[in-house]
N, C-alpha and C positions, 0 to 999 in steps of 0.2 A: 396695268398692274399684272404681274405674273400670278396665275392662279395657284392656290395652295392645294397640295395633294391631301385630300381628306378621306381617301379610300380606307375602308376598315382593314385591320390586320387579319391575315389568314389564320394566324394562331395568336390570340391575345396573350397566351402564356409566354410568348417570346419576349415580352417586355421584361419579365423577371420570373425566375423559376418558382418563387414563392407566391406568385399572384393567385389570389382566390377569386373565382368568378361568381361566387355567391349563389350557385345553383344547388338544387337538392342533392344531398350526398357529398357536397364539397367538390371533390374532383380536382385533380391537378393534371399537369402535363403527363403524357405517356412516358413511362419509365421513371417517374418520380415516386414510385412506391415499390415495396417488396411484398409479394403475397405472403400472408401469415401462415398459410398451410391449412387454414380452417375456413371452409367455404362460408359458414354462417358468420364468422367474424369479418371476413373480407367484404361481405355484403353490407356491413355496418360501418366499415372504415372508409373515410373519404379517399377516393381514388382507388379503392379496392385493395388496400394493403397498408402495411406500416409506412408512414410517410418518410420521404427523404428531405433533407434540408430543413429539418425542424426537430424539436425535442418531442419525445413521447414520455409521459410520466406514468409509471405503474405504481400504484399505492397498495401496499400489502402489509399485513401485521408482522410478518417475519419471514426469513428465508426458508426454502423448502416447501412452499405452498403449491408449487407446480409452475413457477415462473420460467424455469429452464425448459420444461417440455412445451410451454406456450411459445417461447421465442426460438426454440431450436430449428424449426423449418426455415424461418427467415434467415437466421444466422448461418445455417448450412448452405443456403443459396449464395451468400456472400463468400463463404469459404470455398465453395466449388468454383467460384470465379477467380480464386487465388488471392482474395483480399483478406487482410488480417482483421482480427477481432481484439479490441482493447478493453480491458476490464480494470476499472479504477476502484480500489479499496473494496473488493468483494468481502462479504462478512465471514467467509470461511475459506480454508485451503481448497484448491481445486483438485479433482481427481482426473488424471490423464485418461484412465480407462473410461470413466463416465463421459468425458468430453467426446471421446472417440465413438462411444455408443450413440451419442446424439448427432453424429455426423460432423463434429468439429475437430479437425486435426489439431492436436496440442501444439504443433509447431507454429500454427497461425494464431495462437492465443497469447496475447501479451498482457501480463498482469503488472499494474502500476500500484505501488503501495507508498504510504507516507514514510519518509526517512526519519525514523525515531529509534533511539537507542534503548528505550525502556524494554522490560521483559515482555514476552508475548501477552500474558494476562493483563498487564497494565496497559499495553498498547491497544488491546481490544476494548478495554474500558474507556480509554480516551476517545476511540472512534465512536463508541456507542453514545457517549454524552456530548462530544463536540463535533463529530462528523469529520469529513475529510479536511485536512489542513489547507492553507492557502496555496502551497506549491502544487498540490494535486489538482485543485480547481484550475490553476494556471495551465497545468499540463493538459487537462481536458480541453480547455479552450484552444490551445495550440494544435492538439490532435484534430479537432474539428475543422480548424481553419486550413490545415494542410491539404485537405482534399484527397489524401492518399489512403484513407482508412476505409475498411469495409463496413464495420458496425462498431458502436460504442455502447458499453454498459457501465453505469456508474452508480455507486451507493454513496451519495454525498452527505447524508445525515443532516445534522444541524447546520452544516456549512452551506446548505442551499438557501442562502439569503436572497432577498429580492434582487439586489444588484448583481449577485453572482448568476442567478437564473437569466437575467436579461442579457448579460454578456455571453452566456452559453447559447442562448437562443439566436443571438446575432451571429455567433461563430458557426452555428449549425447550418446557416443558410449557404455556407460554402462547402458543406459536407454532402457528397452524393451518395448517401446511404442512411440507414436508420440509426437513431441515437436514443437510447433509453436511460431514463433516470428512475431508479427504484427507491421509493421514499415510503415513509410511514403513513398510515391512514389519516392521522391528524392533519397532514398537509392539505387535505381536501378543503379544510376550512380557511385556507389562505390562498390568495390569488397567485397565479403563475402565468408567465408568458407562453408556456408550452401550449400549442394549439390542440393537443390531444392528451387527455388524462383519463385513466381507467382505474377503477377500484377493484382489486382482486380479492376473492374470498373462496373458501372451500365449500362446495355444495354436495359433496359425497365422495366415495372412493373413486379416485382417478377422474374427478369432475371438478371443474373450475367455474365459478360464477364471476362474470365481468359486468360491472356497471359503468356505462360511459358517462363520466362526469362532464366532459367537455370535448367537443369536436366541431369541425366546420360543417354546418348543416343542421338539420332538425335534431332535437333531443330525442333520446330513447328513454322512456320512463321505466320499462321493465328490464331487469338484468338479463344478460345473455349467458346461457349455460353451455359449456363446451365439454365434450368428452376428450380427455387427454390420452395419449398413448399409455396403455396400462403398464404399471410396474409391480402390481400385486399379483400373486398367484391366484388361480381360480379358487382355491380353498380360502385364501385370505380375503378375497373379495366377498365370498359368500358369508364369511364370518363378520365382515365389516358391514354388510347390508342387513344383518339380523338386528331387530329392534333390541334396544337395551332392556334387560329385565328390570321390572319395578323393584325398588329397594324393599327388602323384607321389613315388615313392621315389627318393632320390638314390643313385647308384651309389657304393659304398664303395671307397676306394682299396685296391689290392692291397697286402698286407703283404709286405715282403721276406722271402725264404726264410731260414730260420734256419741258421746255420752248424753247429749241433750242438745236442744236448739241453741243458737247464738254462741256465746263464748263460754258456755257452762263447762265444756270439756277442758278448758284451760285452767290448770290448778291455780288457786288463789285469786280467781277473777271475780268471785261473788262480792267482796267488799267494794271493789271498784264499780261494779254494776249498780250496787245499791246507792253509792254516792252519786252516780249519774242519773239516778231515778228510773232505772230499768225495771220492768215488771218482774215480779217474783218468779214467773215461769221461765225467764231467761237467766235466772241466777242458778 
């Protein structure tokens, strides 16, 4: 009989780019992550950065918490390589000047919105309650499968149903870059196929608190605090760091002196007290 070649693979990750070797810190193949730009965060992320070929969920209460400053270094790396950034149903209109200041050329930013004929206010209300429609979720899947995208950011809202997330996670395995889904904090109570999930909250002026809800590797119990690139002036930061003054106590109006014990001060109460058998001192 011919002998079988059972020599170990030089690189087990060659079997599949999404293979996880279950070692501390997760770890993927070299080049399968994009550094976040924050050393403390890279030390906690599997592979030392935002993962490629997989979904990353960022859970936050609302836009403007600091998510753009958190993701800007990684997105700028993709843009520097000439790769585009696609944004699906962002919660607000984008500013070309703000994108440029973050290192993101507006010409490389492609915004995809739902095709609706309603007025802008009604359209925003629909997205807020129903999330991205079916055609936007389909477009997200096709963009991930194309392999031609630098990075993806999407605000799916209530459209992030389990079957949609599973399809997106499968599609992301063909995407050689990071893919972020920005969802509401209540989504933490529901399962997700995304291998990396973080809960974002504000921890101070130009500071962000990150709680790692799910990652490949050991859990981290304590949240991670990151100092973001400042956007406040020195005077505004000083004012923001000052403790809030205690609310002034309003003086309470003085109560009128009681005419006597019990209900004696209430006019006409004596006959009722007598009927109830109350002592004469209380009448």
